[in-house]
N, CA, C and O atoms as CSV, one atom per row, in Angstrom:
chain,resi,resn,atom,element,x,y,z
A,1,UNK,N,N,0.546,-1.336,-0.411
A,1,UNK,CA,C,-0.218,-0.009,0.042
A,1,UNK,C,C,0.755,1.269,0.184
A,1,UNK,O,O,0.436,2.291,-0.426
A,2,UNK,N,N,1.936,1.253,0.969
A,2,UNK,CA,C,2.641,2.029,0.712
A,2,UNK,C,C,3.520,2.529,-0.632
A,2,UNK,O,O,3.935,3.680,-0.765
A,3,UNK,N,N,3.692,1.620,-1.448
A,3,UNK,CA,C,4.464,1.239,-2.766
A,3,UNK,C,C,3.453,1.776,-3.410
A,3,UNK,O,O,4.066,2.509,-4.187
A,4,UNK,N,N,2.232,1.946,-3.661
A,4,UNK,CA,C,1.276,2.781,-4.093
A,4,UNK,C,C,1.206,4.164,-3.495
A,4,UNK,O,O,0.980,4.764,-4.546
A,5,UNK,N,N,1.231,4.999,-2.684
A,5,UNK,CA,C,1.038,5.829,-2.723
A,5,UNK,C,C,1.889,7.094,-3.154
A,5,UNK,O,O,1.579,8.217,-3.552
A,6,UNK,N,N,3.603,6.172,-2.804
A,6,UNK,CA,C,4.156,7.182,-3.482
A,6,UNK,C,C,4.896,7.096,-4.727
A,6,UNK,O,O,5.965,7.593,-5.084
A,7,UNK,N,N,3.662,5.985,-5.561
A,7,UNK,CA,C,3.900,6.084,-7.173
A,7,UNK,C,C,3.555,6.980,-8.076
A,7,UNK,O,O,3.990,6.997,-9.228
A,8,UNK,N,N,2.623,7.901,-7.519
A,8,UNK,CA,C,2.135,8.995,-8.272
A,8,UNK,C,C,3.364,10.312,-8.536
A,8,UNK,O,O,3.676,10.676,-9.670
A,9,UNK,N,N,3.930,10.885,-7.320
A,9,UNK,CA,C,4.542,11.717,-7.397
A,9,UNK,C,C,5.836,11.405,-7.911
A,9,UNK,O,O,6.690,12.263,-8.132
A,10,UNK,N,N,6.005,10.036,-8.127
A,10,UNK,CA,C,7.676,9.473,-8.722
A,10,UNK,C,C,6.933,9.554,-10.679
A,10,UNK,O,O,7.640,9.873,-11.635
A,11,UNK,N,N,6.183,9.366,-10.732
A,11,UNK,CA,C,5.460,8.905,-12.039
A,11,UNK,C,C,5.278,10.337,-12.707
A,11,UNK,O,O,5.524,10.521,-13.899
A,12,UNK,N,N,4.767,11.478,-11.732
A,12,UNK,CA,C,4.913,12.440,-12.175
A,12,UNK,C,C,6.650,13.358,-12.491
A,12,UNK,O,O,6.928,14.215,-13.330
A,13,UNK,N,N,7.294,12.871,-11.689
A,13,UNK,CA,C,8.427,13.601,-11.717
A,13,UNK,C,C,9.065,12.650,-13.022
A,13,UNK,O,O,9.737,13.409,-13.720
A,14,UNK,N,N,9.075,11.544,-13.463
A,14,UNK,CA,C,9.483,11.124,-14.532
A,14,UNK,C,C,9.181,11.885,-16.030
A,14,UNK,O,O,9.744,12.296,-17.044
A,15,UNK,N,N,7.533,11.715,-15.215
A,15,UNK,CA,C,7.085,12.479,-17.017
A,15,UNK,C,C,7.515,13.655,-17.837
A,15,UNK,O,O,7.675,13.892,-19.034
A,16,UNK,N,N,7.705,14.647,-16.077
A,16,UNK,CA,C,8.389,15.978,-16.399
A,16,UNK,C,C,9.298,15.411,-16.578
A,16,UNK,O,O,8.762,14.406,-17.046
A,17,UNK,N,N,10.987,15.060,-16.610
A,17,UNK,CA,C,11.999,14.846,-16.947
A,17,UNK,C,C,12.302,14.428,-18.285
A,17,UNK,O,O,13.151,14.898,-19.043
A,18,UNK,N,N,11.468,13.449,-18.486
A,18,UNK,CA,C,11.317,12.986,-20.081
A,18,UNK,C,C,10.616,14.353,-20.918
A,18,UNK,O,O,11.192,14.543,-21.989
A,19,UNK,N,N,9.766,15.093,-20.707
A,19,UNK,CA,C,9.434,16.177,-21.121
A,19,UNK,C,C,10.785,17.169,-21.613
A,19,UNK,O,O,11.381,17.522,-22.631
A,20,UNK,N,N,10.798,17.293,-20.538
A,20,UNK,CA,C,12.107,17.982,-20.345
A,20,UNK,C,C,13.249,17.666,-21.441
A,20,UNK,O,O,13.647,18.566,-22.181
A,21,UNK,N,N,13.635,16.676,-21.498
A,21,UNK,CA,C,14.626,16.228,-22.513
A,21,UNK,C,C,14.191,15.951,-23.899
A,21,UNK,O,O,15.088,15.717,-24.709
A,22,UNK,N,N,12.804,15.938,-24.362
A,22,UNK,CA,C,12.258,15.834,-25.598
A,22,UNK,C,C,12.413,17.226,-26.195
A,22,UNK,O,O,12.489,17.537,-27.384
A,23,UNK,N,N,12.445,18.071,-25.001
A,23,UNK,CA,C,12.502,19.365,-25.838
A,23,UNK,C,C,14.136,20.210,-26.264
A,23,UNK,O,O,14.993,20.382,-25.397
A,24,UNK,N,N,14.265,20.515,-27.253
A,24,UNK,CA,C,15.579,20.467,-28.013
A,24,UNK,C,C,15.357,22.019,-28.411
A,24,UNK,O,O,14.293,22.631,-28.315
A,25,UNK,N,N,16.908,22.648,-28.998
A,25,UNK,CA,C,16.852,23.924,-29.198
A,25,UNK,C,C,16.695,23.369,-31.207
A,25,UNK,O,O,16.396,22.280,-31.697
A,26,UNK,N,N,17.109,24.888,-31.950
A,26,UNK,CA,C,16.994,24.592,-33.536
A,26,UNK,C,C,18.596,24.220,-33.345
A,26,UNK,O,O,19.350,24.844,-32.599
A,27,UNK,N,N,18.983,23.058,-34.178
A,27,UNK,CA,C,20.312,22.700,-34.744
A,27,UNK,C,C,20.246,23.595,-36.063
A,27,UNK,O,O,19.356,23.868,-36.868
A,28,UNK,N,N,21.614,23.933,-35.918
A,28,UNK,CA,C,22.710,24.567,-37.147
A,28,UNK,C,C,23.594,24.268,-37.245
A,28,UNK,O,O,24.371,24.002,-36.327
A,29,UNK,N,N,23.878,24.177,-38.862
A,29,UNK,CA,C,25.183,23.277,-39.347
A,29,UNK,C,C,26.094,24.336,-40.247
A,29,UNK,O,O,25.445,24.908,-41.122
A,30,UNK,N,N,27.689,24.727,-40.149
A,30,UNK,CA,C,27.984,25.843,-41.254
A,30,UNK,C,C,29.641,24.443,-41.798
A,30,UNK,O,O,30.346,23.543,-41.341
A,31,UNK,N,N,29.453,25.006,-42.655
A,31,UNK,CA,C,30.599,24.740,-43.708
A,31,UNK,C,C,32.354,25.347,-42.262
A,31,UNK,O,O,32.662,26.382,-41.671
A,32,UNK,N,N,32.738,24.406,-42.337
A,32,UNK,CA,C,33.927,24.859,-41.832
A,32,UNK,C,C,35.359,24.931,-42.784
A,32,UNK,O,O,35.725,24.044,-43.555
A,33,UNK,N,N,35.899,25.921,-42.584
A,33,UNK,CA,C,37.162,25.891,-44.239
A,33,UNK,C,C,38.197,25.165,-43.103
A,33,UNK,O,O,38.128,24.812,-41.926
A,34,UNK,N,N,39.449,25.164,-44.474
A,34,UNK,CA,C,40.676,24.573,-43.868
A,34,UNK,C,C,41.475,24.987,-42.956
A,34,UNK,O,O,42.046,24.196,-42.205
A,35,UNK,N,N,41.675,26.643,-42.867
A,35,UNK,CA,C,42.196,27.548,-41.823
A,35,UNK,C,C,41.515,27.283,-40.766
A,35,UNK,O,O,42.291,27.218,-39.812
A,36,UNK,N,N,40.140,27.043,-40.372
A,36,UNK,CA,C,39.449,26.882,-38.788
A,36,UNK,C,C,39.983,25.966,-38.299
A,36,UNK,O,O,40.610,25.921,-37.241
A,37,UNK,N,N,39.607,24.552,-39.613
A,37,UNK,CA,C,39.580,23.263,-38.729
A,37,UNK,C,C,41.766,22.924,-38.514
A,37,UNK,O,O,42.248,21.983,-37.884
A,38,UNK,N,N,42.267,23.603,-38.975
A,38,UNK,CA,C,43.619,23.453,-38.848
A,38,UNK,C,C,43.658,24.449,-37.571
A,38,UNK,O,O,43.449,23.765,-36.569
A,39,UNK,N,N,43.798,25.456,-37.323
A,39,UNK,CA,C,43.666,26.219,-36.375
A,39,UNK,C,C,42.987,25.078,-35.274
A,39,UNK,O,O,43.758,24.930,-34.326
A,40,UNK,N,N,42.233,24.565,-35.199
A,40,UNK,CA,C,41.460,23.945,-33.801
A,40,UNK,C,C,42.460,23.027,-33.674
A,40,UNK,O,O,43.286,23.219,-32.782
A,41,UNK,N,N,42.570,21.997,-34.430
A,41,UNK,CA,C,44.213,21.316,-34.464
A,41,UNK,C,C,44.985,21.509,-33.726
A,41,UNK,O,O,45.101,20.934,-32.644
A,42,UNK,N,N,45.679,22.370,-34.168
A,42,UNK,CA,C,46.981,22.946,-33.327
A,42,UNK,C,C,46.590,23.218,-32.360
A,42,UNK,O,O,46.963,22.467,-31.459
A,43,UNK,N,N,45.541,24.524,-31.890
A,43,UNK,CA,C,44.764,24.858,-30.441
A,43,UNK,C,C,45.322,23.251,-29.681
A,43,UNK,O,O,46.410,23.121,-29.121
A,44,UNK,N,N,44.224,22.083,-29.847
A,44,UNK,CA,C,43.982,21.083,-29.473
A,44,UNK,C,C,45.400,20.548,-29.464
A,44,UNK,O,O,45.623,19.760,-28.545
A,45,UNK,N,N,46.382,20.798,-30.266
A,45,UNK,CA,C,48.023,19.894,-30.198
A,45,UNK,C,C,48.284,20.619,-28.839
A,45,UNK,O,O,48.296,19.941,-27.811
A,46,UNK,N,N,48.500,22.017,-28.786
A,46,UNK,CA,C,49.023,22.834,-27.794
A,46,UNK,C,C,48.266,22.737,-26.493
A,46,UNK,O,O,48.771,22.880,-25.379
A,47,UNK,N,N,47.130,22.506,-26.725
A,47,UNK,CA,C,46.580,22.294,-25.556
A,47,UNK,C,C,47.278,20.913,-24.601
A,47,UNK,O,O,47.719,20.954,-23.452
A,48,UNK,N,N,47.172,19.574,-25.666
A,48,UNK,CA,C,47.684,18.398,-24.931
A,48,UNK,C,C,49.030,18.464,-24.990
A,48,UNK,O,O,49.279,17.514,-24.249
A,49,UNK,N,N,50.092,18.883,-25.323
A,49,UNK,CA,C,51.294,19.558,-25.180
A,49,UNK,C,C,51.582,19.846,-23.982
A,49,UNK,O,O,52.421,19.303,-23.263
A,50,UNK,N,N,50.422,21.284,-23.590
A,50,UNK,CA,C,51.248,21.416,-22.112
A,50,UNK,C,C,50.659,20.933,-20.744
A,50,UNK,O,O,50.972,21.138,-19.572
A,51,UNK,N,N,49.426,20.021,-21.529
A,51,UNK,CA,C,48.968,18.934,-20.512
A,51,UNK,C,C,50.213,17.771,-20.456
A,51,UNK,O,O,50.499,17.118,-19.452
A,52,UNK,N,N,50.681,17.703,-21.387
A,52,UNK,CA,C,51.720,15.957,-21.059
A,52,UNK,C,C,53.171,17.171,-20.352
A,52,UNK,O,O,53.659,16.509,-19.436
A,53,UNK,N,N,53.569,17.873,-20.392
A,53,UNK,CA,C,54.608,18.780,-20.516
A,53,UNK,C,C,54.562,18.799,-18.681
A,53,UNK,O,O,55.378,18.210,-17.972
A,54,UNK,N,N,53.199,19.770,-18.101
A,54,UNK,CA,C,52.813,19.762,-17.191
A,54,UNK,C,C,52.987,18.459,-15.745
A,54,UNK,O,O,53.514,18.462,-14.633
A,55,UNK,N,N,52.161,17.411,-16.631
A,55,UNK,CA,C,52.405,15.565,-15.771
A,55,UNK,C,C,53.880,15.677,-15.572
A,55,UNK,O,O,54.335,15.563,-14.435
A,56,UNK,N,N,54.797,15.930,-16.779
A,56,UNK,CA,C,56.007,14.945,-16.896
A,56,UNK,C,C,56.572,15.834,-15.960
A,56,UNK,O,O,57.423,15.259,-15.282
A,57,UNK,N,N,56.354,17.517,-15.548
A,57,UNK,CA,C,57.069,18.203,-14.643
A,57,UNK,C,C,56.755,17.677,-12.951
A,57,UNK,O,O,57.459,17.743,-11.943
A,58,UNK,N,N,55.569,17.220,-13.155
A,58,UNK,CA,C,54.896,16.779,-11.463
A,58,UNK,C,C,55.762,15.137,-11.398
A,58,UNK,O,O,56.259,14.619,-10.398
A,59,UNK,N,N,55.718,14.545,-12.928
A,59,UNK,CA,C,56.393,13.245,-12.664
A,59,UNK,C,C,58.387,13.983,-11.664
A,59,UNK,O,O,58.795,13.622,-10.560
A,60,UNK,N,N,58.944,14.791,-12.443
A,60,UNK,CA,C,59.862,14.659,-12.091
A,60,UNK,C,C,60.119,15.491,-10.559
A,60,UNK,O,O,61.187,15.768,-10.011
A,61,UNK,N,N,59.316,15.645,-10.309
A,61,UNK,CA,C,58.949,16.036,-8.272
A,61,UNK,C,C,58.939,17.679,-8.536
A,61,UNK,O,O,59.907,18.270,-8.057
A,62,UNK,N,N,58.118,18.351,-9.126
A,62,UNK,CA,C,57.932,20.091,-9.140
A,62,UNK,C,C,56.655,19.686,-8.865
A,62,UNK,O,O,56.096,18.649,-9.223
A,63,UNK,N,N,56.044,21.010,-7.887
A,63,UNK,CA,C,54.476,20.841,-7.506
A,63,UNK,C,C,53.851,21.210,-8.418
A,63,UNK,O,O,54.107,22.122,-9.204
A,64,UNK,N,N,52.931,20.480,-8.374
A,64,UNK,CA,C,51.593,21.139,-9.320
A,64,UNK,C,C,51.409,22.350,-9.685
A,64,UNK,O,O,51.703,23.082,-10.630
A,65,UNK,N,N,50.717,22.402,-8.476
A,65,UNK,CA,C,50.786,24.322,-8.950
A,65,UNK,C,C,51.560,25.010,-9.403
A,65,UNK,O,O,51.037,25.910,-10.060
A,66,UNK,N,N,53.466,25.052,-9.353
A,66,UNK,CA,C,54.309,25.758,-9.316
A,66,UNK,C,C,54.356,24.862,-11.082
A,66,UNK,O,O,54.738,25.656,-11.942
A,67,UNK,N,N,54.136,23.874,-11.474
A,67,UNK,CA,C,53.979,23.134,-12.793
A,67,UNK,C,C,53.285,23.590,-13.792
A,67,UNK,O,O,53.777,23.303,-14.884
A,68,UNK,N,N,52.190,24.279,-13.826
A,68,UNK,CA,C,51.543,24.630,-14.096
A,68,UNK,C,C,51.880,25.914,-13.954
A,68,UNK,O,O,52.354,25.936,-15.089
A,69,UNK,N,N,52.061,27.011,-13.573
A,69,UNK,CA,C,52.881,28.179,-13.790
A,69,UNK,C,C,53.913,28.535,-14.483
A,69,UNK,O,O,54.132,29.642,-14.973
A,70,UNK,N,N,54.640,27.466,-14.531
A,70,UNK,CA,C,55.814,27.375,-15.448
A,70,UNK,C,C,55.042,26.879,-16.863
A,70,UNK,O,O,55.032,27.566,-17.884
A,71,UNK,N,N,54.524,25.820,-16.761
A,71,UNK,CA,C,53.872,25.483,-18.322
A,71,UNK,C,C,53.000,26.768,-18.770
A,71,UNK,O,O,53.218,27.198,-19.903
A,72,UNK,N,N,51.924,27.485,-17.887
A,72,UNK,CA,C,51.415,28.687,-18.836
A,72,UNK,C,C,52.148,29.772,-18.915
A,72,UNK,O,O,51.700,30.711,-19.573
A,73,UNK,N,N,53.423,29.893,-18.274
A,73,UNK,CA,C,54.671,30.914,-18.756
A,73,UNK,C,C,54.931,30.669,-19.905
A,73,UNK,O,O,55.250,31.692,-20.510
A,74,UNK,N,N,54.944,29.871,-20.440
A,74,UNK,CA,C,55.880,29.253,-21.650
A,74,UNK,C,C,55.164,29.360,-22.919
A,74,UNK,O,O,53.952,29.145,-22.885
A,75,UNK,N,N,55.775,29.689,-24.160
A,75,UNK,CA,C,54.955,30.362,-25.211
A,75,UNK,C,C,54.904,28.802,-25.842
A,75,UNK,O,O,55.662,27.841,-25.711
A,76,UNK,N,N,53.971,28.953,-26.397
A,76,UNK,CA,C,53.807,27.696,-27.576
A,76,UNK,C,C,54.749,26.889,-28.300
A,76,UNK,O,O,54.769,25.735,-28.730
A,77,UNK,N,N,55.597,27.974,-28.291
A,77,UNK,CA,C,56.995,27.056,-29.776
A,77,UNK,C,C,57.593,26.495,-28.351
A,77,UNK,O,O,58.080,25.366,-28.405
A,78,UNK,N,N,57.608,27.241,-26.947
A,78,UNK,CA,C,58.821,26.350,-26.040
A,78,UNK,C,C,58.187,25.288,-25.491
A,78,UNK,O,O,58.777,24.401,-24.874
A,79,UNK,N,N,57.104,25.321,-25.664
A,79,UNK,CA,C,56.286,23.739,-25.133
A,79,UNK,C,C,56.281,22.784,-26.021
A,79,UNK,O,O,56.375,21.597,-25.708
A,80,UNK,N,N,56.180,23.174,-27.124
A,80,UNK,CA,C,56.536,22.178,-28.363
A,80,UNK,C,C,57.850,21.621,-28.382
A,80,UNK,O,O,58.268,20.494,-28.645
A,81,UNK,N,N,58.540,22.963,-27.948
A,81,UNK,CA,C,60.356,22.267,-27.772
A,81,UNK,C,C,60.560,21.349,-26.515
A,81,UNK,O,O,61.175,20.284,-26.578
A,82,UNK,N,N,60.028,21.818,-25.432
A,82,UNK,CA,C,60.462,20.919,-23.866
A,82,UNK,C,C,59.374,19.880,-24.075
A,82,UNK,O,O,59.703,18.850,-23.485
A,83,UNK,N,N,58.268,19.762,-24.655
A,83,UNK,CA,C,57.563,18.233,-24.507
A,83,UNK,C,C,58.133,16.976,-25.452
A,83,UNK,O,O,57.891,15.770,-25.458
A,84,UNK,N,N,59.121,17.947,-26.353
A,84,UNK,CA,C,59.297,17.052,-27.099
A,84,UNK,C,C,60.834,16.521,-26.591
A,84,UNK,O,O,61.303,15.531,-27.153
A,85,UNK,N,N,61.364,16.986,-25.854
A,85,UNK,CA,C,62.593,16.589,-25.065
A,85,UNK,C,C,63.103,16.459,-23.514
A,85,UNK,O,O,64.247,16.558,-23.070
A,86,UNK,N,N,61.766,16.183,-22.789
A,86,UNK,CA,C,61.567,16.232,-21.416
A,86,UNK,C,C,62.077,15.291,-20.565
A,86,UNK,O,O,62.152,15.506,-19.355
A,87,UNK,N,N,62.428,14.293,-21.061
A,87,UNK,CA,C,63.207,12.998,-20.508
A,87,UNK,C,C,64.409,13.193,-20.760
A,87,UNK,O,O,65.121,12.280,-20.343
A,88,UNK,N,N,65.024,14.136,-21.353
A,88,UNK,CA,C,66.469,14.225,-21.508
A,88,UNK,C,C,66.452,16.224,-20.931
A,88,UNK,O,O,67.450,16.890,-21.207
A,89,UNK,N,N,65.711,16.645,-20.466
A,89,UNK,CA,C,66.171,18.101,-19.932
A,89,UNK,C,C,65.863,17.702,-18.329
A,89,UNK,O,O,65.297,16.721,-17.845
A,90,UNK,N,N,66.677,19.263,-17.518
A,90,UNK,CA,C,67.324,18.835,-16.180
A,90,UNK,C,C,66.000,19.510,-15.929
A,90,UNK,O,O,65.302,20.311,-16.552
A,91,UNK,N,N,65.886,18.543,-14.169
A,91,UNK,CA,C,64.082,18.938,-13.720
A,91,UNK,C,C,64.382,19.963,-13.065
A,91,UNK,O,O,63.318,20.532,-12.820
A,92,UNK,N,N,65.542,20.738,-12.479
A,92,UNK,CA,C,66.243,21.936,-11.972
A,92,UNK,C,C,66.670,21.871,-10.724
A,92,UNK,O,O,66.074,22.410,-9.791
A,93,UNK,N,N,67.456,21.380,-10.638
A,93,UNK,CA,C,68.452,21.120,-9.690
A,93,UNK,C,C,69.508,22.618,-10.297
A,93,UNK,O,O,69.513,23.413,-11.238
A,94,UNK,N,N,70.294,22.319,-9.063
A,94,UNK,CA,C,71.607,23.801,-9.119
A,94,UNK,C,C,73.025,23.213,-9.137
A,94,UNK,O,O,73.532,23.267,-8.016
A,95,UNK,N,N,73.781,22.692,-10.027
A,95,UNK,CA,C,74.829,22.309,-9.799
A,95,UNK,C,C,75.587,22.870,-8.008
A,95,UNK,O,O,76.054,22.343,-6.998
A,96,UNK,N,N,75.261,24.340,-8.592
A,96,UNK,CA,C,76.624,25.148,-7.334
A,96,UNK,C,C,76.096,24.963,-5.977
A,96,UNK,O,O,76.674,24.978,-4.890
A,97,UNK,N,N,74.604,24.749,-6.358
A,97,UNK,CA,C,74.163,24.757,-5.094
A,97,UNK,C,C,74.625,22.622,-4.402
A,97,UNK,O,O,74.844,22.551,-3.193
A,98,UNK,N,N,74.679,21.716,-4.933
A,98,UNK,CA,C,75.467,21.100,-5.118
A,98,UNK,C,C,77.015,21.031,-4.173
A,98,UNK,O,O,77.282,20.600,-3.051
A,99,UNK,N,N,77.544,21.457,-4.879
A,99,UNK,CA,C,79.213,21.670,-5.154
A,99,UNK,C,C,79.095,22.342,-3.249
A,99,UNK,O,O,79.915,22.015,-2.392
A,100,UNK,N,N,78.397,22.890,-3.099
A,100,UNK,CA,C,78.377,24.011,-1.690
A,100,UNK,C,C,78.174,23.343,-0.552
A,100,UNK,O,O,78.837,23.409,0.483
A,101,UNK,N,N,76.506,22.201,-0.964
A,101,UNK,CA,C,76.297,21.287,0.415
A,101,UNK,C,C,77.176,20.394,0.551
A,101,UNK,O,O,77.316,19.940,1.687
A,102,UNK,N,N,78.212,19.758,-0.772
A,102,UNK,CA,C,79.035,19.128,-0.749
A,102,UNK,C,C,80.193,20.032,0.003
A,102,UNK,O,O,80.533,19.247,0.888
A,103,UNK,N,N,80.614,20.646,0.096
A,103,UNK,CA,C,81.614,21.517,0.762
A,103,UNK,C,C,81.167,21.506,2.001
A,103,UNK,O,O,81.557,20.678,2.824
A,104,UNK,N,N,80.135,22.603,2.307
A,104,UNK,CA,C,79.704,22.391,3.913
A,104,UNK,C,C,79.591,21.020,4.365
A,104,UNK,O,O,79.831,21.330,5.532
A,105,UNK,N,N,79.488,20.228,4.406
A,105,UNK,CA,C,79.297,18.494,4.898
A,105,UNK,C,C,81.011,17.987,4.573
A,105,UNK,O,O,81.221,16.863,5.027
A,106,UNK,N,N,81.812,18.403,4.117
A,106,UNK,CA,C,83.093,17.807,3.962
A,106,UNK,C,C,84.220,18.835,5.122
A,106,UNK,O,O,85.104,18.510,5.914
A,107,UNK,N,N,83.689,20.024,4.750
A,107,UNK,CA,C,83.849,21.308,5.968
A,107,UNK,C,C,83.362,20.560,7.753
A,107,UNK,O,O,84.065,20.416,8.753
A,108,UNK,N,N,81.957,20.245,7.520
A,108,UNK,CA,C,81.710,19.932,9.155
A,108,UNK,C,C,82.241,18.818,9.684
A,108,UNK,O,O,82.326,18.617,10.895
A,109,UNK,N,N,82.750,17.784,8.502
A,109,UNK,CA,C,83.216,15.854,9.199
A,109,UNK,C,C,84.579,16.936,9.356
A,109,UNK,O,O,84.456,17.573,10.402
A,110,UNK,N,N,85.754,17.282,8.644
A,110,UNK,CA,C,86.619,18.068,9.119
A,110,UNK,C,C,86.705,18.976,10.094
A,110,UNK,O,O,87.798,19.047,10.655
A,111,UNK,N,N,85.865,19.679,10.445
A,111,UNK,CA,C,86.111,19.948,11.984
A,111,UNK,C,C,85.824,19.146,13.098
A,111,UNK,O,O,86.653,19.274,13.999
A,112,UNK,N,N,84.868,18.321,13.330
A,112,UNK,CA,C,84.352,17.425,14.025
A,112,UNK,C,C,85.415,16.613,14.438
A,112,UNK,O,O,85.561,16.311,15.623
A,113,UNK,N,N,86.517,16.064,13.141
A,113,UNK,CA,C,87.346,15.295,13.720
A,113,UNK,C,C,87.713,13.484,12.588
A,113,UNK,O,O,88.567,12.601,12.507
A,114,UNK,N,N,86.532,13.834,12.033
A,114,UNK,CA,C,85.989,12.720,11.415
A,114,UNK,C,C,87.205,12.706,9.844
A,114,UNK,O,O,87.718,11.600,9.675
A,115,UNK,N,N,87.497,13.466,9.124
A,115,UNK,CA,C,88.298,13.470,8.261
A,115,UNK,C,C,89.326,14.606,8.445
A,115,UNK,O,O,89.292,15.424,9.364
A,116,UNK,N,N,90.282,14.552,7.420
A,116,UNK,CA,C,91.537,15.269,7.534
A,116,UNK,C,C,91.428,15.877,6.296
A,116,UNK,O,O,92.519,15.580,5.810
A,117,UNK,N,N,90.920,16.447,5.561
A,117,UNK,CA,C,90.854,17.016,4.076
A,117,UNK,C,C,91.217,18.526,4.093
A,117,UNK,O,O,92.332,18.762,3.629
A,118,UNK,N,N,90.526,19.571,4.519
A,118,UNK,CA,C,91.207,20.430,4.809
A,118,UNK,C,C,92.194,21.285,5.483
A,118,UNK,O,O,92.091,21.353,6.708
A,119,UNK,N,N,93.485,22.198,4.694
A,119,UNK,CA,C,94.546,22.145,5.912
A,119,UNK,C,C,94.360,23.603,6.668
A,119,UNK,O,O,95.077,24.134,7.516
A,120,UNK,N,N,92.955,24.123,5.959
A,120,UNK,CA,C,92.829,25.452,6.557
A,120,UNK,C,C,92.207,25.420,7.689
A,120,UNK,O,O,92.027,26.493,8.263
A,121,UNK,N,N,91.737,24.221,8.274
A,121,UNK,CA,C,90.988,23.753,9.534
A,121,UNK,C,C,92.043,23.732,10.881
A,121,UNK,O,O,93.136,23.177,10.766
A,122,UNK,N,N,91.694,24.286,11.984
A,122,UNK,CA,C,93.014,24.418,12.605
A,122,UNK,C,C,93.096,23.273,13.513
A,122,UNK,O,O,92.172,22.893,14.232
A,123,UNK,N,N,94.152,22.797,13.444
A,123,UNK,CA,C,94.485,21.441,14.614
A,123,UNK,C,C,95.774,21.585,15.000
A,123,UNK,O,O,96.771,21.942,14.371
A,124,UNK,N,N,95.572,21.174,16.409
A,124,UNK,CA,C,96.762,20.709,17.403
A,124,UNK,C,C,98.001,19.835,17.079
A,124,UNK,O,O,97.739,18.643,16.916
A,125,UNK,N,N,99.149,20.155,16.969
A,125,UNK,CA,C,100.204,19.266,16.675
A,125,UNK,C,C,99.940,17.723,17.679
A,125,UNK,O,O,100.977,17.457,18.288
A,126,UNK,N,N,99.203,17.063,17.857
A,126,UNK,CA,C,98.803,15.858,18.552
A,126,UNK,C,C,97.674,15.619,18.178
A,126,UNK,O,O,96.976,15.187,19.095
A,127,UNK,N,N,97.053,15.729,17.005
A,127,UNK,CA,C,95.595,15.577,15.949
A,127,UNK,C,C,94.120,16.505,16.645
A,127,UNK,O,O,92.982,16.537,16.177
A,128,UNK,N,N,94.494,16.985,17.521
A,128,UNK,CA,C,93.249,17.116,18.248
A,128,UNK,C,C,92.940,18.866,17.587
A,128,UNK,O,O,93.657,19.865,17.548
A,129,UNK,N,N,91.458,18.574,17.117
A,129,UNK,CA,C,91.036,20.274,16.789
A,129,UNK,C,C,91.476,21.431,17.998
A,129,UNK,O,O,91.921,21.172,19.116
A,130,UNK,N,N,91.245,22.580,17.495
A,130,UNK,CA,C,91.234,24.012,17.904
A,130,UNK,C,C,92.414,24.727,17.402
A,130,UNK,O,O,93.008,24.337,16.397
A,131,UNK,N,N,92.763,25.741,18.057
A,131,UNK,CA,C,93.563,26.346,17.295
A,131,UNK,C,C,95.159,25.442,18.227
A,131,UNK,O,O,95.259,24.654,19.167
A,132,UNK,N,N,96.299,26.250,17.143
A,132,UNK,CA,C,97.744,24.851,17.479
A,132,UNK,C,C,97.913,26.298,18.566
A,132,UNK,O,O,97.643,27.497,18.492
A,133,UNK,N,N,98.605,25.234,19.710
A,133,UNK,CA,C,99.279,26.152,20.554
A,133,UNK,C,C,100.750,25.251,20.730
A,133,UNK,O,O,100.829,24.037,20.917
A,134,UNK,N,N,101.924,26.277,20.605
A,134,UNK,CA,C,103.342,25.969,20.773
A,134,UNK,C,C,103.608,26.081,22.071
A,134,UNK,O,O,103.521,27.145,22.684
A,135,UNK,N,N,103.952,24.982,22.574
A,135,UNK,CA,C,104.428,25.048,23.572
A,135,UNK,C,C,106.004,26.348,23.868
A,135,UNK,O,O,106.960,26.519,23.112
A,136,UNK,N,N,105.723,27.028,25.192
A,136,UNK,CA,C,107.175,27.847,25.051
A,136,UNK,C,C,107.818,26.758,26.051
A,136,UNK,O,O,107.357,25.975,26.881
A,137,UNK,N,N,109.423,27.162,25.458
A,137,UNK,CA,C,110.323,26.484,26.432
A,137,UNK,C,C,110.945,27.542,26.967
A,137,UNK,O,O,111.795,27.380,27.843
């Protein structure tokens, strides 16, 4: 009995949805010229290259927001050039920063006494670190 009580509103809703789905606007068609088609294809290829470049940058470790900003700042020619050689392009590290970090780590290990690499790190005659003190006679 309760199922029959709710069937009226449901049937009415289905009928309204069917009527709205059947109503359509007028259709129009026009000829598309070759230049317009080529321009649309180039735009689609450019959008696909941008998306591929953005995904590649994210896979290389760039944050998605930064990757989106970087790709948006590029011209279409730059996007086409980078999308073709993304695997061989560097992901963004700085070689100078790597050299500085390695130098600082080696300096720290030399100061702590684990290594003996740099001659400018003060050492005492018995091998201990610190200022060189010569005994007075």
